[in-house]
LUMTORVO-563754 format. One record per atom (N, C-alpha, C, O): x, y, z; residue in one letter; atom name. Coordinates in steps of 0.2 Angstrom, whole numbers. Layout:
% residues N
ATOM     u     v     w residuo atomo
ATOM     X     Y     Z       A    CA
...
END
This chain:
% residues 108
ATOM     u     v     w residuo atomo
ATOM   701   512   432       M     N
ATOM   698   507   437       M    CA
ATOM   691   509   440       M     C
ATOM   690   515   442       M     O
ATOM   687   505   441       T     N
ATOM   680   507   444       T    CA
ATOM   680   506   451       T     C
ATOM   683   502   454       T     O
ATOM   677   511   454       K     N
ATOM   677   511   461       K    CA
ATOM   671   507   465       K     C
ATOM   672   504   470       K     O
ATOM   666   506   461       N     N
ATOM   660   501   463       N    CA
ATOM   661   494   462       N     C
ATOM   656   490   462       N     O
ATOM   667   492   460       R     N
ATOM   668   485   458       R    CA
ATOM   668   480   464       R     C
ATOM   672   482   469       R     O
ATOM   664   475   464       V     N
ATOM   664   471   469       V    CA
ATOM   668   464   468       V     C
ATOM   667   461   463       V     O
ATOM   673   463   472       V     N
ATOM   678   458   470       V    CA
ATOM   675   451   473       V     C
ATOM   676   446   470       V     O
ATOM   671   451   479       Y     N
ATOM   668   445   482       Y    CA
ATOM   662   447   486       Y     C
ATOM   662   452   489       Y     O
ATOM   657   443   485       R     N
ATOM   651   444   488       R    CA
ATOM   649   437   490       R     C
ATOM   648   432   486       R     O
ATOM   647   436   496       E     N
ATOM   646   429   499       E    CA
ATOM   639   427   498       E     C
ATOM   638   421   497       E     O
ATOM   633   431   498       F     N
ATOM   627   430   498       F    CA
ATOM   623   433   492       F     C
ATOM   621   439   492       F     O
ATOM   623   430   486       G     N
ATOM   619   431   480       G    CA
ATOM   622   437   476       G     C
ATOM   627   439   477       G     O
ATOM   617   439   472       A     N
ATOM   619   445   467       A    CA
ATOM   618   452   471       A     C
ATOM   614   452   476       A     O
ATOM   622   457   468       P     N
ATOM   621   463   472       P    CA
ATOM   615   466   472       P     C
ATOM   611   466   466       P     O
ATOM   612   469   477       E     N
ATOM   605   473   476       E    CA
ATOM   606   479   472       E     C
ATOM   610   483   472       E     O
ATOM   600   480   468       E     N
ATOM   600   486   464       E    CA
ATOM   595   491   467       E     C
ATOM   590   489   470       E     O
ATOM   597   497   467       D     N
ATOM   592   503   470       D    CA
ATOM   589   506   464       D     C
ATOM   586   511   466       D     O
ATOM   589   503   458       D     N
ATOM   585   506   453       D    CA
ATOM   578   504   452       D     C
ATOM   574   506   448       D     O
ATOM   576   499   457       N     N
ATOM   569   497   457       N    CA
ATOM   564   503   459       N     C
ATOM   558   503   456       N     O
ATOM   566   507   463       D     N
ATOM   561   513   465       D    CA
ATOM   560   518   459       D     C
ATOM   555   521   459       D     O
ATOM   566   519   455       Q     N
ATOM   565   523   449       Q    CA
ATOM   560   521   444       Q     C
ATOM   557   525   441       Q     O
ATOM   560   514   443       N     N
ATOM   555   512   438       N    CA
ATOM   548   512   440       N     C
ATOM   544   512   435       N     O
ATOM   546   513   446       I     N
ATOM   539   514   448       I    CA
ATOM   536   521   446       I     C
ATOM   539   526   448       I     O
ATOM   531   521   442       V     N
ATOM   528   527   440       V    CA
ATOM   522   529   445       V     C
ATOM   518   524   446       V     O
ATOM   522   535   447       D     N
ATOM   517   537   452       D    CA
ATOM   511   541   448       D     C
ATOM   511   547   447       D     O
ATOM   506   536   447       L     N
ATOM   500   539   443       L    CA
ATOM   495   541   448       L     C
ATOM   495   539   454       L     O
ATOM   491   546   445       P     N
ATOM   486   549   449       P    CA
ATOM   480   544   450       P     C
ATOM   480   539   446       P     O
ATOM   476   544   455       P     N
ATOM   471   539   456       P    CA
ATOM   466   538   450       P     C
ATOM   465   532   449       P     O
ATOM   465   543   447       Q     N
ATOM   460   542   441       Q    CA
ATOM   462   538   436       Q     C
ATOM   459   535   432       Q     O
ATOM   469   537   435       Q     N
ATOM   472   532   430       Q    CA
ATOM   474   526   432       Q     C
ATOM   477   522   428       Q     O
ATOM   472   524   439       Q     N
ATOM   474   517   441       Q    CA
ATOM   468   513   441       Q     C
ATOM   463   515   444       Q     O
ATOM   468   507   439       N     N
ATOM   464   502   439       N    CA
ATOM   465   497   444       N     C
ATOM   470   494   444       N     O
ATOM   461   498   449       V     N
ATOM   462   494   455       V    CA
ATOM   457   488   456       V     C
ATOM   452   489   454       V     O
ATOM   459   482   458       R     N
ATOM   455   476   459       R    CA
ATOM   455   474   466       R     C
ATOM   460   473   469       R     O
ATOM   449   473   469       I     N
ATOM   447   471   475       I    CA
ATOM   445   464   476       I     C
ATOM   441   462   472       I     O
ATOM   448   459   480       Q     N
ATOM   446   453   481       Q    CA
ATOM   447   450   487       Q     C
ATOM   453   450   490       Q     O
ATOM   442   446   489       A     N
ATOM   443   443   495       A    CA
ATOM   445   436   494       A     C
ATOM   441   432   490       A     O
ATOM   450   433   498       T     N
ATOM   453   427   497       T    CA
ATOM   455   424   503       T     C
ATOM   456   427   508       T     O
ATOM   455   417   503       R     N
ATOM   458   413   509       R    CA
ATOM   464   409   507       R     C
ATOM   466   405   511       R     O
ATOM   466   410   500       R     N
ATOM   471   405   498       R    CA
ATOM   478   406   501       R     C
ATOM   481   412   501       R     O
ATOM   480   401   504       G     N
ATOM   487   401   507       G    CA
ATOM   487   405   513       G     C
ATOM   493   407   515       G     O
ATOM   482   405   517       R     N
ATOM   481   409   523       R    CA
ATOM   478   405   529       R     C
ATOM   476   408   534       R     O
ATOM   479   398   528       G     N
ATOM   476   394   533       G    CA
ATOM   468   395   535       G     C
ATOM   466   396   541       G     O
ATOM   464   396   530       G     N
ATOM   458   397   531       G    CA
ATOM   455   404   533       G     C
ATOM   449   405   534       G     O
ATOM   460   409   534       K     N
ATOM   458   416   536       K    CA
ATOM   457   420   530       K     C
ATOM   460   419   525       K     O
ATOM   451   424   530       T     N
ATOM   449   428   525       T    CA
ATOM   453   435   525       T     C
ATOM   453   438   530       T     O
ATOM   456   436   519       V     N
ATOM   460   442   518       V    CA
ATOM   457   446   512       V     C
ATOM   456   443   507       V     O
ATOM   457   452   511       T     N
ATOM   455   457   506       T    CA
ATOM   461   459   503       T     C
ATOM   465   463   506       T     O
ATOM   462   457   496       E     N
ATOM   468   459   493       E    CA
ATOM   466   465   488       E     C
ATOM   461   464   484       E     O
ATOM   469   471   488       V     N
ATOM   468   476   484       V    CA
ATOM   475   477   479       V     C
ATOM   480   479   482       V     O
ATOM   474   475   473       T     N
ATOM   480   475   468       T    CA
ATOM   479   480   462       T     C
ATOM   473   482   461       T     O
ATOM   485   482   459       G     N
ATOM   484   486   453       G    CA
ATOM   487   493   455       G     C
ATOM   486   497   450       G     O
ATOM   490   494   460       F     N
ATOM   492   501   462       F    CA
ATOM   498   502   458       F     C
ATOM   502   497   457       F     O
ATOM   499   508   455       Q     N
ATOM   505   511   452       Q    CA
ATOM   507   517   455       Q     C
ATOM   506   522   453       Q     O
ATOM   510   517   461       T     N
ATOM   512   522   465       T    CA
ATOM   519   520   470       T     C
ATOM   521   514   470       T     O
ATOM   521   525   473       T     N
ATOM   527   524   477       T    CA
ATOM   526   520   483       T     C
ATOM   520   520   485       T     O
ATOM   531   517   486       P     N
ATOM   530   513   492       P    CA
ATOM   528   518   498       P     C
ATOM   524   515   503       P     O
ATOM   530   524   498       E     N
ATOM   527   529   503       E    CA
ATOM   520   530   503       E     C
ATOM   516   530   508       E     O
ATOM   517   531   497       A     N
ATOM   510   533   496       A    CA
ATOM   507   527   497       A     C
ATOM   501   527   499       A     O
ATOM   509   521   495       L     N
ATOM   505   515   496       L    CA
ATOM   505   513   504       L     C
ATOM   500   511   506       L     O
ATOM   510   515   508       A     N
ATOM   510   514   514       A    CA
ATOM   505   519   518       A     C
ATOM   501   517   522       A     O
ATOM   504   525   516       K     N
ATOM   499   530   518       K    CA
ATOM   492   527   517       K     C
ATOM   488   527   521       K     O
ATOM   491   525   510       L     N
ATOM   485   522   509       L    CA
ATOM   483   516   513       L     C
ATOM   477   516   515       L     O
ATOM   488   512   514       T     N
ATOM   486   506   519       T    CA
ATOM   484   508   525       T     C
ATOM   479   505   528       T     O
ATOM   487   513   528       K     N
ATOM   485   515   535       K    CA
ATOM   478   518   534       K     C
ATOM   475   518   540       K     O
ATOM   476   521   529       Q     N
ATOM   470   524   529       Q    CA
ATOM   464   518   528       Q     C
ATOM   459   519   531       Q     O
ATOM   466   513   524       L     N
ATOM   461   508   523       L    CA
ATOM   461   504   530       L     C
ATOM   455   502   531       L     O
ATOM   466   502   534       K     N
ATOM   466   499   540       K    CA
ATOM   461   503   545       K     C
ATOM   457   500   548       K     O
ATOM   462   509   545       N     N
ATOM   457   513   549       N    CA
ATOM   450   513   547       N     C
ATOM   446   513   551       N     O
ATOM   449   513   541       Q     N
ATOM   442   514   538       Q    CA
ATOM   439   507   540       Q     C
ATOM   433   506   541       Q     O
ATOM   443   501   539       C     N
ATOM   440   495   540       C    CA
ATOM   440   493   548       C     C
ATOM   437   488   550       C     O
ATOM   444   495   551       G     N
ATOM   445   493   558       G    CA
ATOM   448   486   559       G     C
ATOM   446   482   563       G     O
ATOM   453   486   555       A     N
ATOM   457   479   555       A    CA
ATOM   464   480   553       A     C
ATOM   467   486   552       A     O
ATOM   468   475   554       G     N
ATOM   475   475   552       G    CA
ATOM   476   474   545       G     C
ATOM   471   471   542       G     O
ATOM   482   475   543       G     N
ATOM   484   474   536       G    CA
ATOM   491   476   535       G     C
ATOM   495   477   539       G     O
ATOM   493   475   528       T     N
ATOM   500   476   526       T    CA
ATOM   500   478   519       T     C
ATOM   495   477   515       T     O
ATOM   505   481   517       A     N
ATOM   507   483   510       A    CA
ATOM   512   478   507       A     C
ATOM   518   478   510       A     O
ATOM   512   475   502       K     N
ATOM   516   470   499       K    CA
ATOM   516   470   492       K     C
ATOM   511   469   488       K     O
ATOM   522   472   489       E     N
ATOM   523   472   482       E    CA
ATOM   518   475   478       E     C
ATOM   515   472   474       E     O
ATOM   517   482   479       Q     N
ATOM   512   485   475       Q    CA
ATOM   505   483   476       Q     C
ATOM   500   484   472       Q     O
ATOM   503   479   482       A     N
ATOM   497   477   484       A    CA
ATOM   496   479   491       A     C
ATOM   500   479   495       A     O
ATOM   489   479   493       I     N
ATOM   488   480   500       I    CA
ATOM   483   473   502       I     C
ATOM   479   471   499       I     O
ATOM   485   471   508       E     N
ATOM   481   466   511       E    CA
ATOM   478   468   518       E     C
ATOM   481   470   522       E     O
ATOM   471   467   518       I     N
ATOM   468   469   524       I    CA
ATOM   465   463   527       I     C
ATOM   462   459   523       I     O
ATOM   465   462   534       Q     N
ATOM   462   456   537       Q    CA
ATOM   454   457   537       Q     C
ATOM   451   462   538       Q     O
ATOM   451   451   535       G     N
ATOM   444   450   535       G    CA
ATOM   441   452   528       G     C
ATOM   444   455   524       G     O
ATOM   434   451   527       D     N
ATOM   431   453   521       D    CA
ATOM   429   460   521       D     C
ATOM   423   461   524       D     O
ATOM   432   465   519       C     N
ATOM   430   472   519       C    CA
ATOM   429   474   512       C     C
ATOM   430   480   511       C     O
ATOM   427   470   507       T     N
ATOM   427   472   500       T    CA
ATOM   423   479   499       T     C
ATOM   425   483   495       T     O
ATOM   417   479   502       Q     N
ATOM   412   484   500       Q    CA
ATOM   415   491   503       Q     C
ATOM   415   496   500       Q     O
ATOM   417   491   510       K     N
ATOM   420   497   513       K    CA
ATOM   426   499   509       K     C
ATOM   426   505   508       K     O
ATOM   431   495   506       I     N
ATOM   437   497   503       I    CA
ATOM   435   500   496       I     C
ATOM   437   505   494       I     O
ATOM   430   497   493       L     N
ATOM   427   499   486       L    CA
ATOM   425   506   487       L     C
ATOM   427   511   483       L     O
ATOM   420   508   492       Q     N
ATOM   417   514   493       Q    CA
ATOM   423   519   495       Q     C
ATOM   422   525   492       Q     O
ATOM   427   518   499       F     N
ATOM   433   522   501       F    CA
ATOM   437   524   495       F     C
ATOM   438   529   493       F     O
ATOM   439   518   491       L     N
ATOM   443   520   485       L    CA
ATOM   440   524   480       L     C
ATOM   443   528   476       L     O
ATOM   433   523   478       V     N
ATOM   430   527   473       V    CA
ATOM   429   534   476       V     C
ATOM   430   538   472       V     O
ATOM   428   535   482       G     N
ATOM   428   542   485       G    CA
ATOM   435   545   484       G     C
ATOM   434   552   484       G     O
ATOM   440   542   484       L     N
ATOM   446   545   483       L    CA
ATOM   448   546   476       L     C
ATOM   453   549   474       L     O
ATOM   444   543   471       G     N
ATOM   445   544   464       G    CA
ATOM   448   538   461       G     C
ATOM   449   539   455       G     O
ATOM   449   533   463       Y     N
ATOM   451   527   460       Y    CA
ATOM   446   523   456       Y     C
ATOM   440   524   457       Y     O
ATOM   448   520   451       K     N
ATOM   444   516   447       K    CA
ATOM   444   509   449       K     C
ATOM   448   505   447       K     O
ATOM   440   508   454       A     N
ATOM   440   501   458       A    CA
ATOM   435   497   456       A     C
ATOM   429   499   455       A     O
ATOM   436   490   456       K     N
ATOM   432   485   454       K    CA
ATOM   432   479   459       K     C
ATOM   438   477   461       K     O
ATOM   427   476   461       I     N
ATOM   427   470   465       I    CA
ATOM   428   464   459       I     C
ATOM   424   463   454       I     O
ATOM   432   459   461       S     N
ATOM   434   454   456       S    CA
ATOM   433   447   460       S     C
ATOM   434   447   466       S     O
ATOM   433   442   457       G     N
ATOM   432   435   460       G    CA
ATOM   426   432   463       G     C
ATOM   427   428   468       G     O
ATOM   421   436   461       K     N
ATOM   414   433   464       K    CA
ATOM   410   429   459       K     C
ATOM   405   427   460       K     O
END
């Protein structure tokens, strides 16, 4: 008999912890990062989205903090992407290239 057998669950499917194991932590030189300023779905507020990261959530949170300090703005890390408040595309591009990322500005 299995010990992890769920007999009854009230809310949805069981959560899987295997998601963190599927994420490959690549060095910055092997990551293609895209930077885009957008207002879509944010009530007219401009947000700079940085997508394309292939790293662990802990490393992404650390990089988010560095970018927030560099831009002097708030922000968050969501689903392997970083959102920084305001249009900081040039500052973020210079900072990420300095760290060794292959970064490009898209959407212009």
